[in-house]
C-alpha positions, 0 to 999 in steps of 0.5 A: 559865067556862073551856072544858072542852077548855082545861082538859085537859092534852095527855095527856088530849086524844085524839091525832091517831092516836087520832082517825084510829083512831076514824074508821077504826073508825066507817067500818068499822062503817058498812061492816059495817052497809051490807054486812049490810043490802044482803045481807039485802035482796038475798036477799029474793024480789021478792015479799017486797020488794014486800010491804015496798014496796021495789023492787030499785033501792032496795036500795043507797040503803036500805043506805046510809041504814041505815049513815049515817042520813038 
């Protein structure tokens, strides 16, 4: 059975520019998730963070994990 990618014509395959643009968009989306998560956690009081079991030193790591996964 032939590979699907081999059956695609050059016009059907994503161009280099298209792949770069897709990666850029993905990166921007991850950055937005990171920034939103970081901001929301940073705006919580120490008491609220304690209730969630989060220390202030964990905020950056948690925001990264929210954006990029574990």
